[in-house]
N, C-alpha and C positions, 0 to 999 in steps of 0.2 A: 655411072648413074645407078646401076643395079647394086653396087656395093654400098652406096649411100643409103639405099632403101633398107638394107639389113642392119647397117651400123646404128642408125638413129633409134630404132626400137631396142636394140641391144643396150645402147647407152641408157635409155630410159629405164629399162628393166634393171640394169646394174645400179643406177641411182636409187631406184625404189628399194632394191634389196639392201643397199648400203644404209639407207635411211631407216629401214625397218629393223636393222641390227643395232641401232643406237637408241639408247634411252637415258633419260635424265632423272636423277633422284633429288628431290627437294630436301632442304635441311629439316623440314618438319615431317619427313617420312622415313620409313624403312621399307626395303624392297626385297622380294624373293624372286629368283629366276627359276621357273618350273619347266621341266621337260617331261611331257607325257604324265603330268601330275606329280612328278618327283622333284624334290628340291635339289637344284644343282648348285646354286650359289646364293649368297646373302650380301646385299649391298646396304650397309648402314650409314656410310659416309656420303654426304651430298656430293654431287658431281655427275660427270658423264661416264657411261658404262656401255658395254657391248653385250649382245646376245646373238644366238644363232637364229636368224629369221625363219619364220614359219614353223620351226620346231620348238623353240623356247618362247615362253611368255613371262611377262613381268607382273607380279601382284604387289600392290603397294598397300602399306598399312600406316595409319596416322601414329606418329611417335609422340604427339603432345599428350598432356595430362587430360584425361577424360573425366566427366562427371556422370554419376548414375544415381537417380532418385529411386529409392527402394519402395516397394509396395507397403503401405501401412500395415503393420503387424501387431497383433495383440500379445502382450506379455503379462505374466502373473508374478509379481514380486513375492517375497516371503511373507508379507503381511496380507496376502490374498486380495489386494486392491488392484483390480485389473486396469491396465493402461494400454492405449493404442499409441504405438511409437512410429513416427515417420522420420526416416533417416536418409542420408545421402552419402555416397562414397566418391572418392577421387582416386583414380588408378591410371596406369599406363602400361603399354606392352613392354615387358622387360626382355623376353626372349622370343623373337619373332618366329624362329624355327619351331620351338615348342608350342607357341600359340597356334601356328598353322596345323601342326599335327593334332592338337587338342580339339580345335573347332572346325577344321576342314575348310571347305569352300564357303561356308555360311558367314564367316568373318565376324564383325563386331556384334551383329544382332545375336548370333548364337553365344558369343562370349558374354554379353550382358545378361542373357537369360540364365546362363550357368552361374555367373557372379551373383545374380539375384538369389538363386537357390543356395548360395553360400552365406550371404549376408543375413537373411532373415532368421535361419536357424541359429546362427552365432549370436545375434541380438537377443533372441528369446532365451538362449542358454545362459548368457552372461547376466542379463537383467533379471532372470528368474532364478538365479543361484541363491544359495543360503546366505542370509545376512544382508541381502539387497532389499531395501524397502522402497515403497513408492515415494516417500519423502526424500530419500537419498537420490532417486532418479530425477526428481523435480528440483533438486537443489544444485548448488555449484559443486558439490562433492562428487558428482557423477563423472568427473574427468578421469578418475582411475578406471572406471568401468568402460569408458569409451576407448581408453588405451588398450584394454584387454580385448575389446571387440575388434579393434584395428589389427592387433597382433595375430589373433586367431584367424581373422579373414585373410590376412596376408599369407599365412602358412597354407591355408586351404586353396588359395588362388595360385600359388606357385606352379602346380602341375599344369595350369592353363597358360603359363607363360606370362601371367599378369602380376604386377606389383601394386598392391593396394597401399596407397600412400596415407590415406586418412579416412575415417568414418566419423560423421557428426550426426547428432540428433536434431532434426529441424523442429519437430513438434512432439509434444507428449500430452495426450488428451485422455479423458475418460471415455469409455464406450457410451454410445447413445443411450442404452438402456439403464446406465448407472447415473446419468446426469441429473434426472429428476430427483432421485433419492439423495444424491450428493447435495444438490441445491437445497432440498428440504432440510437436510441435516445442518447445512451451513446456516440456513435461515433460523432454525431452532436455536443453534448455538449463539447467533447474534442477538436473538430475542432474549435468551437467558442472560447474556452479558448486559444487554440494555436494562433488563429488570434488576440485575444486581447493581448497576450504576444508579438507577433510580432509587433503589432501596438505600444505597449508601448516601445518596444526596439527601433523601428524606431524613435519614439519621443525623447527618451533619446539620441540616436545617433545624431539626429539633434541638440539637445541642446549642446552636447559635441562638434560637429563640429562648431557650431556657436560660442561657447566659445573659441575654438581653433583659429578660424579665427579672432575673435576680439583680442585675445591675440597676434596673429601674427601682426595684424595691429598696435596694441599699441607698441609692441616691435620694429617693423620697424620704426614707427614714432619717438619713443624715440631715437633709434640708428641713424636715419637720422638727428634728431635735434642735438644730441651730435656730430655727424660727421661734421655737418655744423658749430657748435660752434668751434670745434677744427680746422676745415679748415679756418674759419674766423680769429681765433686767430693766426694761422700760417701765413695767408696772411698779417695780421696786423703786425706780427713780421717781416715778410720778407720786407714789405713796410717800416717798421721802419728802418731796416738795410740798405735798398737802400737809404732811405732818409738821414740816417746818413752818408752813403758813398758819396752821392751826395753833401751833405753839406760840407764834408771834402775836396773834390776835384771835383768840377763840371766838369772841363775839362776832367778829367780821366773818369768820369761817362759817359759823352757824347761819348768819344772814345770807351769805353766798349760796349755801346749800339750800336754803329756803327759796331763794329766787330761782335756782335751777329747778327745784321741784315745781314751782309755779309755771315755769316755762314749759316743762315737759307735760304738765297736766292740762294746760290750756292751749294746746296746739290747734291750729286750724282756724278758719274764719267763722265756724259755726259750732264752737265747742260749748257745751252746757254742763255745769256741775252743780249739784244740789247737796248742801251740807249745812250743818249748824254753824252759826256765826262764832260760837264759842269753841269750835274745833281747833285742835292744836295746829292744823294746817295753816291757819290765819294768824299765828302768833305774832309775826312781824308786821302784818297788816293792822293789828290792833295795838301794837306797841307804841311807845312814845315816839320812837324814831319814825315809824310809819305815819303817825298823826302829824308830827311836825312837818314831815315831808308833804302831807296833803295840805296843811295850812300854807306852807311855802308856795305850793302851786296855786 
């Protein structure tokens, strides 16, 4: 009975020691085995591993690709038009031993602070270099400069045991103090363009109106000329008919003209005319034809 009392605790202690000596590395992790703060072994492959209990400890690091948003930084391209650049980087731990030696026990928080201190100076240096303008940064041609930023950041991050995979620009804006001046300049440019468009429209309208007025004058002139020609031809034809009628019976023609003159002179219901009976106006009224006509009536 006394032996059983000692065996059970011993078994429990043995099991606890055995369990504490076993650790599992996930496929998304890398692990370091530390002994009194010194690196004793590296476990990068997933699976079961062993350590000395109570003496050694396991520190795990994420082996997946990480993302880091940089603090917005102000850059001054070669055209002196300042821009505020907001970028992000993707990175991963390439050498876990070197990473541990560089950042110590602070881990990822210290690594990101140091990586932040690498990215912003590199961004300012590349985008502020000679030949880089604000228009280039804001256009699709900036891919070349992003590659340069990524390459320089990768070289500077290698001593930290980090591999910078990619750096991208999220936003590129003007500083707050420059926005009002930029908007005012843009507004002035748009107003000038609008004034130019209005002036060009007025000029085009004047040309159209002048062309229309000239066309109206030309059409009116042609119509008037054709009307005069037709009227002249009609008058000529009428005169020709009168001439033919006069030549056929001159006396009847004179009689007709006299009747037309009577009709025109005595228009209306209250027309009054005072003249001598011997006036030439009444030649046909005094003639034998007129007398015979009156007798016939």
